[in-house]
C-alpha positions in Angstrom: -33.0 -72.5 -21.6 -30.8 -70.2 -23.6 -33.1 -67.2 -22.9 -33.0 -68.0 -19.2 -29.2 -68.1 -19.2 -29.1 -64.7 -21.0 -31.6 -63.3 -18.5 -29.5 -64.5 -15.6 -26.4 -63.1 -17.1 -28.1 -59.7 -17.7 -29.5 -59.8 -14.2 -26.1 -60.5 -12.7 -24.5 -57.7 -14.9 -27.3 -55.3 -13.7 -26.7 -56.2 -10.1 -22.9 -55.7 -10.5 -23.5 -52.3 -12.2 -25.9 -51.3 -9.4 -23.3 -52.3 -6.8 -20.6 -50.3 -8.6 -22.9 -47.3 -8.8 -23.6 -47.5 -5.1 -19.9 -47.7 -4.3 -19.2 -44.7 -6.5 -21.9 -42.8 -4.9 -20.6 -43.6 -1.4 -17.1 -42.6 -2.5 -18.4 -39.4 -4.0 -20.3 -38.6 -0.8 -17.2 -39.2 1.4 -15.2 -37.0 -0.9 -17.8 -34.3 -0.8 -17.8 -34.4 3.0 -14.0 -34.1 3.0 -14.2 -31.1 0.7 -16.8 -29.4 2.8 -14.6 -29.9 5.9 -11.6 -28.5 4.0 -13.7 -25.5 3.0 -14.8 -25.0 6.6 -11.2 -25.2 7.8 -10.1 -22.8 5.1 -12.8 -20.2 6.0 -11.7 -20.5 9.6 -8.1 -19.9 8.7 -9.1 -17.0 6.5 -10.9 -15.4 9.5 -7.8 -15.9 11.7 -5.5 -14.3 9.1 -7.9 -11.4 8.7 -8.0 -10.8 12.5 -4.2 -11.0 12.5 -3.9 -8.5 9.7 -6.2 -6.1 11.4 -4.3 -6.4 14.7 -1.0 -5.7 12.8 -2.6 -2.8 10.9 -3.7 -1.3 14.2 -0.2 -1.6 15.6 1.4 0.0 12.6 -1.2 2.8 12.1 0.6 5.2 14.4 4.1 4.6 12.9 5.4 7.3 10.6 6.6 6.2 7.2 10.4 6.2 6.6 11.9 9.4 5.5 13.3 9.5 1.9 16.9 8.5 1.6 19.3 11.5 1.3 21.2 12.1 -1.9 24.3 10.0 -2.1 27.7 11.6 -1.7 28.8 10.3 -5.1 26.6 12.0 -7.7 27.7 9.5 -10.3 25.5 6.8 -8.8 21.8 6.2 -8.6 20.5 6.9 -5.0 18.3 3.7 -5.2 20.1 1.0 -7.2 23.7 2.5 -7.1 24.0 2.1 -10.9 26.6 4.3 -12.7 25.2 7.1 -14.8 26.6 6.9 -18.3 25.8 8.2 -21.7 22.7 5.9 -22.1 21.6 5.9 -18.5 20.1 9.3 -17.8 20.2 10.9 -14.3 17.0 12.5 -12.9 16.7 14.7 -9.9 13.9 13.8 -7.5 11.6 16.8 -7.1 11.0 15.9 -3.5 14.3 14.8 -1.9 16.6 16.1 -4.6 18.4 12.7 -4.9 19.8 11.7 -8.2 18.1 8.6 -9.6 18.1 6.6 -12.9 15.1 6.1 -15.2 14.2 2.7 -13.7 14.2 4.1 -10.1 12.1 7.1 -10.9 8.4 7.8 -11.7 7.1 10.4 -14.1 4.6 12.6 -12.2 3.5 14.7 -15.2 4.3 18.4 -15.4 6.0 18.4 -12.0 8.8 16.2 -13.4 10.1 13.0 -11.9 10.6 11.7 -8.4 12.2 8.7 -6.9 10.2 5.5 -6.1 10.5 5.9 -2.4 9.1 9.5 -2.4 6.3 8.5 -4.8 5.3 5.6 -2.7 5.2 7.8 0.4 3.1 10.4 -1.3 0.8 7.8 -3.0 0.5 4.8 -0.7 -2.4 3.3 -2.7 0.0 2.9 -5.7 2.1 0.2 -3.9 
């Protein structure tokens, strides 16, 4: 009788475990379906954004880049950030537009010297 009771307890525990496993599997399947739908939606949105980017790129392809800013009237200020030149903030002359810029607003282009960020970005668009 005791063995029969133990067997019935184990059988009911097994049935409960099987039911829980089936419920977990159904929940996991529903979650996987939601994730697949989300992935499909995200791929569609990505394609929309790529099409929009291409359309904008085609619209802007013919536009000329902005001309470098002229040198400021006040030679004591950086042409880009308007910072005062002092003893520790050195002034550089852009080799392209001749504007006076500080170290932070200039780029070292090797033997040619330094140029302002705007001129550098216009000459090297892949660097931005």
